[in-house]
N, C-alpha and C positions, 0 to 999 in steps of 0.2 A: 657036228658039235655046235656050229653056229646057229643052225636051224633050231636045235633043241633049246639053246639059250634064248633065242628070239621068242619061241613059243612059251617058254616059262615066264619071260617078262610080260608077254601079252596076257597070260592067264592071271598073273599076279596083279595086273593093273585093274583096279575096280572103278567102274564108271559112277557118275553122279546120278542117283536115283531119288526123285522127288515124290513125295506123297504116296509112298508105297509102304503100307504097314508091315511090321515084322509079325509073322504068325506066332503069337504066344498067348497063353492064358494066364495073365498076371493081374494083380489088383489095379495097376495103372491102365491096362488095356480095358478094364471094365468100367473105368470112370467115364462119366458122360462127356461127350465131345465138347459141349458148351462150357463145362467146368474147366476143361483143359485149355480151351481158347482164352477164356477170361483170366485164368491163372497166368498163362503165358503173357498176356497183355499187361497184367498188373506188375509182374516181375520185370518186364521190359521197361515199363515207365519208371518204376522205382529205381532200378539200376541205372537207367540213362540219366535221370536227374541227380543222382548221387553216386557218381562213379568213383567212389573212394576205395581204398584197399579193403575196408570192412565190408562195404557193399558188394564188391567183386568176390570176396571170399565167401560171403553168404550165398550169393548167386551160384557160384561154382559148387558149393556144398550141396545145395538143393538139386543141381543138375546131376551130381554124382549119385545122390540117393535115388533120383528118378531113374537113371540109367540102370542102377543095380536092381531096383524093384521091378523094372520092366524087362530085365534080363536081355538087354540089347547086345547082340553079338558084335564082335569086332569087324566082321566082314561087311557090315553095312556102311562103314566109313569109307568114302571114296578115296582113291589115290590122288594125293595133292601133287600137282606138277612142280617141277624144280624151280620154275621161274617165279612162283609165288613166294618161296623162301628167299629167292634172290631179291625180289622187290622189298620184302620185309627187312632183309639184312641191310639193304641200301638205306631204307628209312631209319633203321636203328642207328647206323653210323652218322647220318645227317643230324638226327635229333640229339645224339650224344654229343656231337660237336657244337650244336647250338644251345645246349643246356635244357632240352625238353625231353630227356630220356624217360623220366617218370610218367609224364603225361602220355607219351607214345606207348609205353608198355601197358598202361591202364586202358588206353583206347583199343589196343589189340586184344587184350583179355576181354573187354566188354563186347567187342565184335564177335569173338569166338564164342563167348557165352550166349549171346543172343542167337547166333547161328545154331548152336547145339540145342537151345531151348525150342526154336522153331522145328528143328529136325526131330526132337523128341516127341513133339505133338504129332508130326507126320508118321513117325514110326509106330505110334500106339493108337492111331485113330484111322478108321476106315473112311473112305470118301462118302459112303452112304450114310454113316453116322454123322458126319460133318454136315451133309446136306440136310438131314433131319433136324439138326440143331439150329440152322439158320433162321427159320421162322420164330423160334423162341428168343434168339439173341436179338433179332431186329424188332421184336414186339414193342418195346418201349418207344420206338420211334413213331409208332402209330399215333401217339398222343400229339405229336407235332404235325400230324396230317401229311406225312411224307409218303412217297410211293413205295412203301415197304414191299408190297407184293411183287412189283416189277423188279426191285433190287434182289429179292430172294430168288426170283425166277432166273435172272441173269447169272447170279452167283452159282445157283444150282446147275444150270446148263454148263457153265464154265468148268465147274468141278467134275461133272460127269463126262465132259469131253476130254479131260486131261489124259486118262489112260489111252483113249483112241489116238489122240494126237501124238502121245509119246510112242505108241507102237508104230505109227506111220513114220515118225522121225527116225526110229531105230532102223526101219527098213531102208529109209533114204540114206542114212549114214553107212549102212552095210553095203548098199549098192555102190556108194562112192569109194568104199574101201576096196571092193572087188576090182575097181578100175585101176588100182595101184596108186601109190603116192607119187606125185610129180616131183621133178627135180627142183633145184634152186631156181626161184623165179625173181623177177623184178617186183618192186612194190605195186606196179600196175597189174602184173599178173596175179599177185595175191588178192588185190582188190577185186579183180574179175572173178576169182574163185569164191570169195565171200558173197559177191552179188549173185552168183549162180546158186549158191546154197540157200541164200535168203529167198530167192525167187522160187526155188523148189518147195521150201517150207510154206511159203504163202500160197502156192498153188494147191498143196495138200490141204492146208487149212480151209481154203475156199471151197474145196470139194466136200470137206466134212460139214461145213456150214450149209452148203446147198442140200446135202442129204438130211441134215438135222431139220432144216426148214421144211422140207417135204414131209418128214415124219410129224412135225408139230402141226402142220396144216391138216393132217388126218386125225391125229389124236388130241390136239389142243395143247397150248403151252402149260396148262396147269398140271399135266402129267409129269413134268420134270421135277416138281416140288412135292409130289405125293399128296396133293390136296384132292378134295372131292371124294369120290367113292372109296379110294384106296386108303384115305386117312382113317376110315373106320376100322381097318385091320391093323393099324399101327398101335402098339401099346402106349398107354399114357406115360408121361415123364415121371420117373421116380428116382429121386436121389438116394444113393446107397451110402454105406459107411465109407467107401473109398472117396466119394465126393466130399463128404464132411471132413475127412482127414486131409484131403488135398487143399480144401479151402482154409482150414486152420493153419496148415504148414505155410502156405503162401501168404496168408494174412500176417502171420508172425514174422516171416522173412521180410515182407515189405515194411512192416512197422520198425523192425530193427534197422533196416537199411535207411529208412527216412529219419529216424531219431538219432541213431548213433553213426550214421554214414557221413 
């Protein structure tokens, strides 16, 4: 019975998964990646500068509509550890005693809203689409004679390497779990465990960087941003009805937050 309960708890615990899109065919998934990034940035700035109850309500309403339109399942939400709720409860008690309960609650709601907003972009956007949107998003910076091509290349390589690094870290954590959980240790022992884990992650990352450098030496760094001959096969940028609706909704929400917030 105890083993069955342990396995059930392990299965019910959902890990944190970053930048992994939910396979759906919804209007929000078909919106251009640059539109979603700019919309998320505009909402974040508007809600952060006017964190009133009105602004938070509008932000949460937009997020609820986005989640419903994108048909995001409940299973993508990771399992929140108990100590997070404990820390929030301690902060709630301290702020209630000091008279800052309202500001504390609004801060928590703003943080949760911004986290869900960033997660919604990741749930509805593929990494390849995000990489293709980077040159267009950074294009205005060319007027300032900034190294846009180098920035796009670095961001594209970082985004393309995320799935590989994530897979390597999953293998690393799985190997650590096979070793078994250690007993109660001293703070020095826990620090050594953290140092070993960080060293293993750095070692894996350095190996990936070395392999990537060898590949770029053969193919050239421009292959990471799909420039050159491959850009001819990429279709031109075309904004659809979903992009227009998204821009209008976000613009209206930001206007209401700024004026009445």
